C-alpha positions in Angstrom: -28.1 6.5 -22.6 -27.1 6.2 -25.9 -24.3 6.7 -28.4 -24.2 10.4 -27.7 -23.4 9.7 -23.9 -20.9 7.0 -25.1 -19.2 9.5 -27.3 -19.0 12.3 -24.6 -17.4 9.5 -22.2 -14.7 8.8 -24.7 -14.1 12.3 -25.5 -13.7 12.9 -21.6 -11.4 9.8 -21.5 -9.1 10.9 -24.2 -8.8 14.4 -22.4 -7.7 12.6 -19.2 -5.3 10.1 -21.2 -3.7 13.3 -22.6 -2.8 14.7 -19.3 -0.9 12.1 -17.1 -1.2 14.2 -14.0 -5.0 13.1 -14.0 -4.1 9.6 -13.7 -2.9 8.8 -10.0 -1.3 5.6 -8.7 -4.1 3.4 -7.4 -2.3 2.7 -4.1 -0.8 6.1 -3.2 -3.0 8.5 -5.1 0.3 10.2 -6.3 1.0 10.6 -10.0 2.4 7.6 -11.6 5.4 7.1 -13.6 4.1 8.6 -16.7 3.4 11.8 -15.0 7.0 11.7 -13.2 8.6 11.2 -16.7 6.6 14.3 -18.0 7.6 16.3 -14.9 11.3 15.2 -15.6 11.0 16.6 -19.0 9.7 19.9 -18.0 12.1 20.3 -15.1 15.5 19.0 -16.4 16.3 22.2 -18.1 15.7 24.1 -14.7 17.9 21.9 -12.5 20.0 24.5 -10.4 16.9 26.4 -9.5 15.1 23.2 -8.7 16.2 20.0 -7.4 15.2 16.5 -8.0 15.1 13.7 -5.0 14.8 9.9 -5.5 13.1 8.8 -2.1 13.1 5.3 -1.0 11.7 3.4 1.9 14.8 1.6 3.3 14.6 -1.6 5.1 11.1 -2.4 4.4 12.1 -5.9 3.2 13.5 -7.2 6.4 10.4 -5.6 8.0 8.2 -7.7 5.5 10.1 -10.8 6.2 9.7 -10.6 9.9 6.1 -9.1 10.2 4.4 -10.2 6.9 2.6 -8.3 4.2 -0.4 -7.1 6.3 0.8 -3.5 6.7 2.7 -3.2 3.3 0.1 -1.1 1.6 -0.5 1.1 4.7 3.6 1.7 4.9 3.5 2.7 1.2 0.8 4.9 1.9 2.0 6.6 4.9 5.3 7.4 3.0 3.4 8.8 0.1 1.2 11.1 2.5 4.1 12.4 4.5 6.1 13.2 1.4 3.0 14.8 -0.3 2.0 16.6 2.8 5.5 18.2 3.7 5.9 19.4 0.3 2.3 20.8 -0.5 2.9 24.3 0.9 6.2 24.7 -1.3 5.4 26.4 -4.6 6.7 24.3 -7.5 7.0 21.2 -5.8 6.0 17.7 -6.9 5.8 14.1 -5.6 5.1 11.2 -7.6 5.7 7.3 -7.5 8.3 5.5 -9.7 8.4 2.2 -7.9 6.4 0.3 -5.0 8.9 1.7 -2.4 10.3 4.4 -4.6 9.3 8.2 -5.0 10.4 11.1 -6.9 10.3 14.6 -5.3 10.9 17.8 -6.9 11.1 21.1 -5.4 13.1 24.5 -5.5 16.7 23.8 -4.7 16.4 25.9 -1.5 13.4 24.1 -0.1 14.2 20.4 -1.0 16.5 19.6 1.9 13.9 21.1 4.6 11.1 19.0 2.8 13.0 15.7 2.9 14.4 16.2 6.4 10.9 16.7 7.8 9.5 13.8 5.7 12.4 11.7 7.0 11.6 12.6 10.8 7.9 12.0 10.3 8.2 8.8 8.5 10.7 7.6 11.1 8.1 8.2 13.8 5.4 6.6 12.0 7.3 3.7 10.9 8.1 2.8 14.7 4.8 2.2 15.4 4.8 -0.9 13.0 7.6 -2.6 15.1 7.1 -4.6 18.4 8.6 -2.9 21.6 11.5 -5.4 21.4 12.8 -4.1 17.8 11.9 -0.8 18.6 14.2 -0.7 21.8 17.1 -2.6 20.2 16.9 -0.4 17.0 17.1 -3.4 14.5 14.7 -6.3 13.2 17.1 -9.1 13.1 21.1 -10.0 13.2 23.3 -12.4 11.8 27.0 -13.4 11.1 28.3 -12.7 7.6 30.8 -15.0 6.0 33.7 -13.3 7.6 32.2 -13.6 11.2 31.1 -10.2 11.6 27.8 -9.4 13.2 25.2 -7.7 10.9 22.4 -6.0 12.3 19.3 -5.2 9.9 17.9 -1.9 10.8 14.6 -0.4 11.2 12.5 1.3 8.2 13.4 5.0 7.1 13.3 7.3 4.4 16.5 7.7 2.4 17.1 9.8 -0.5 19.5 10.9 -3.2 19.3 14.5 -4.2 20.4 16.3 -7.4 20.6 20.1 -7.5 22.7 20.6 -10.6 22.5 18.9 -13.9 24.1 15.4 -13.6 26.6 13.9 -16.1 23.7 11.6 -17.4 21.1 12.1 -20.1 17.6 12.8 -19.0 16.3 9.5 -20.2 18.6 7.6 -17.7 18.1 10.0 -14.8 15.8 7.7 -12.9 17.8 4.7 -13.1 20.9 6.6 -12.3 19.3 8.2 -9.1 17.9 4.6 -8.1 21.2 3.0 -8.5 22.7 5.8 -6.3 20.1 5.4 -3.7 20.6 1.7 -3.4 24.4 2.3 -2.9 23.3 5.0 -0.1 21.1 2.3 1.5 24.0 -0.5 1.4 26.4 2.2 2.7 24.1 3.1 5.4 23.5 -0.4 6.5 27.4 -1.0 6.5 28.0 2.1 8.6 25.5 1.2 11.1 27.0 -2.3 11.8 30.6 -0.8 12.4 
């Protein structure tokens, strides 16, 4: 070992640093936010032929409150693995992580709905195994009365998504926050609908 080997290491490091797709997220193994941003730069002009989905693990926080954080990493890994494996055979697809419980999936527009629906079904099936029998049977983690006296039931984990198939009325730099906001609204809306 000497300076020559150290220099070779630095050269290899710089090559890796120049390609964000070589630096996966430690927990999931998926490309991280930098790679996602690079992918969006490349894909944004192709919206229409390609679609972008913001995918979130919904209702994970109520699960964590009741059951604790012991399985937290495993749940995230299952979501990542399911998204990755359901999209791997679709040419032009990509899955990356943009937040602890948030993923970005890109695929040809004609295939993205099938990928997402398959992933949602598989994740729901796997997520059920993390709940006790009582919660699985009743379909929610806990319930309470809101300020107006209505009963609110907090549901089980699932994947939810917001998909864009056409260029949105938002600049590329704001696309992830925009999709995250819409996905949060969808999560809140679905929670309200399930309580009616």
